C-alpha positions in Angstrom: -74.1 25.5 -54.0 -71.2 27.0 -52.3 -69.4 27.3 -48.8 -70.2 30.5 -46.9 -67.9 30.0 -44.1 -65.4 27.6 -42.7 -65.2 27.4 -38.8 -63.0 25.8 -36.5 -62.7 25.8 -32.5 -60.3 25.0 -29.6 -61.4 22.5 -26.8 -62.0 24.8 -23.9 -62.8 24.1 -20.1 -66.4 24.9 -19.3 -68.6 24.0 -16.4 -71.8 23.5 -18.1 -70.2 21.2 -20.7 -71.6 17.8 -19.2 -69.7 15.7 -17.6 -66.5 16.1 -19.2 -66.7 19.8 -18.7 -64.7 20.8 -21.8 -66.1 21.4 -25.0 -65.1 22.5 -28.6 -68.6 23.4 -29.8 -67.7 27.2 -30.1 -66.5 27.3 -33.8 -65.2 30.4 -35.2 -64.8 31.5 -39.1 -61.3 31.7 -40.1 -60.0 33.5 -42.9 -57.8 31.3 -44.7 -58.3 27.7 -46.4 -58.4 24.6 -44.2 -56.4 21.6 -44.9 -58.6 18.7 -44.8 -57.5 15.7 -42.9 -58.8 12.5 -42.1 -60.0 13.4 -38.7 -61.3 16.7 -39.9 -60.2 20.1 -40.6 -56.7 21.4 -39.4 -57.0 23.6 -36.3 -60.1 21.9 -35.4 -60.6 19.9 -32.0 -62.9 17.9 -30.4 -63.2 17.6 -26.8 -65.5 14.7 -26.1 -63.8 11.7 -28.2 -66.1 9.1 -27.1 -69.1 10.5 -28.6 -67.5 12.8 -31.2 -64.3 11.4 -32.4 -65.4 8.8 -34.9 -64.1 9.4 -38.5 -67.8 9.5 -39.8 -67.9 12.6 -37.9 -65.0 14.3 -39.2 -66.7 17.6 -40.4 -70.1 18.9 -39.6 -72.1 21.2 -42.1 -75.1 23.1 -41.4 -77.3 25.4 -43.8 -77.4 29.3 -43.7 -81.2 28.9 -45.0 -81.9 26.8 -41.8 -80.0 29.2 -39.8 -82.4 31.8 -41.2 -85.1 30.0 -40.2 -84.4 29.6 -36.6 -83.4 33.6 -36.4 -87.1 34.0 -36.9 -87.9 31.1 -34.5 -85.8 32.1 -31.7 -85.9 36.1 -32.5 -82.0 36.6 -32.3 -79.2 36.7 -35.1 -77.1 33.3 -35.3 -73.4 33.6 -36.7 -72.1 30.9 -38.8 -70.5 28.1 -36.8 -73.1 29.0 -33.7 -74.4 25.3 -34.1 -70.9 24.1 -33.8 -70.6 23.2 -37.8 -67.4 23.4 -39.6 -68.7 24.1 -42.9 -71.9 26.7 -43.3 -73.5 26.3 -46.8 -75.6 28.4 -49.0 -77.8 26.9 -51.5 -77.4 22.9 -50.5 -80.3 21.0 -49.0 -77.8 19.6 -46.6 -80.8 17.6 -44.8 -82.1 16.5 -47.9 -78.7 14.8 -48.8 -78.7 10.8 -48.7 -76.4 8.7 -46.6 -73.4 7.8 -49.0 -73.7 11.1 -51.0 -70.2 12.5 -51.8 -69.3 15.9 -52.2 -66.4 17.6 -53.8 -65.3 20.9 -51.8 -62.4 22.4 -52.7 -59.7 19.5 -53.6 -61.4 17.3 -50.9 -64.1 14.5 -51.3 -66.4 14.4 -48.3 -69.1 11.7 -47.8 -72.5 12.3 -45.8 -72.4 9.8 -42.9 -75.7 11.0 -40.8 -77.3 13.8 -39.1 -76.2 15.4 -35.9 -78.0 14.2 -32.8 -78.6 17.1 -30.2 -77.0 16.6 -26.9 -76.9 18.1 -23.3 -73.8 20.4 -24.4 -75.5 21.6 -27.5 -78.6 22.4 -25.3 -76.7 24.3 -22.6 -74.6 26.4 -25.2 -77.7 27.5 -26.8 -79.6 28.4 -23.8 -83.1 28.4 -25.1 -85.9 26.8 -23.2 -86.8 23.4 -24.3 -84.1 23.6 -26.8 -83.8 19.7 -27.6 -87.2 19.3 -28.2 -87.6 22.1 -30.4 -84.5 21.2 -32.2 -85.6 17.8 -32.6 -88.9 18.7 -33.7 -87.7 21.3 -36.3 -85.7 18.1 -38.1 -83.3 20.4 -39.6 -80.2 18.7 -37.9 -77.5 19.2 -40.3 -75.3 16.6 -41.7 -72.0 15.1 -40.7 -69.2 13.7 -43.1 -66.4 11.6 -43.4 -63.2 12.4 -45.4 -62.8 10.3 -48.5 -60.0 12.2 -50.1 -57.7 14.5 -48.3 -57.5 18.4 -49.9 -58.0 21.6 -48.8 -61.2 24.2 -49.0 -62.3 27.4 -48.4 -64.9 30.3 -48.3 -66.6 30.4 -51.7 -65.6 27.0 -52.7 -68.6 25.1 -54.6 -70.2 22.0 -53.5 -70.3 19.7 -56.3 -72.4 16.5 -55.7 -70.0 13.7 -57.1 -72.3 10.8 -56.1 -75.4 10.3 -55.0 -77.4 7.0 -54.2 -80.1 5.8 -56.7 -82.4 5.2 -53.7 -81.2 5.9 -50.2 -81.9 7.5 -46.8 -81.7 11.0 -46.4 -80.5 12.9 -43.6 -83.8 14.5 -42.3 -85.3 11.0 -42.4 -82.8 9.3 -40.5 -83.1 12.3 -37.8 -87.2 11.7 -37.9 -87.2 8.0 -37.6 -84.5 8.1 -34.7 -87.0 10.0 -32.8 -90.0 8.2 -33.6 -91.3 9.4 -36.8 -93.3 6.5 -38.2 -93.7 7.8 -41.9 -90.0 8.3 -41.8 -89.4 5.1 -40.7 -91.4 3.2 -43.5 -89.6 5.4 -45.9 -86.3 3.8 -44.5 -87.8 0.5 -44.6 -88.4 0.8 -48.1 -84.9 1.6 -49.3 -83.6 -1.8 -50.7 -80.4 -3.0 -48.4 -81.4 -0.6 -45.5 -79.7 -0.9 -42.3 -80.9 -3.8 -40.2 -81.2 -1.5 -37.2 -84.3 0.1 -38.6 -85.9 -3.4 -38.9 -85.5 -3.7 -35.2 -86.9 -0.1 -34.5 -89.8 -1.0 -36.4 -90.4 -3.9 -34.2 -90.8 -1.5 -31.3 -92.3 1.8 -33.4 -94.8 0.0 -35.8 -97.0 -2.1 -33.6 
């Protein structure tokens, strides 16, 4: 399990980028090691601070294996960073990671906080028919991470799983349950100490 590429992006003006008209979704590969700060990687910007400014979304990771799957579905090449991720991984089941799982990458420690939820900016950026529905149905969202320990990381660094809840909610189940998957929701409800929001959702969905 390792980092295949490290990607950062600057905020730019874009008419297609929702109400804000600005986005930093276009992440590009860098050739040097990146400093990991509390709010993400040095040199990386977030335009929509209201929706993407949380420290729980400091770093976004996506698996190269999921990109390869999408290339088959879309019939086109997808470069690392195309989905706006900071870390493109290899050999790591990002969607199977558990919320609260901790990774050591380089000298930094990151904690999995949840899946990426697709938005209108992502839809317009990809320019694919029915993209939001397709991305949601595929349930390959990638994972957001918060920074637990500062440090630096770079291409080729191993991803070491330092800690993983004995029983927990996976990134994939979190994503599927949020979009109405009953089986995923039932699995979450079976996790001791699960967030009460899932009980509220169950009242609406599991009738």
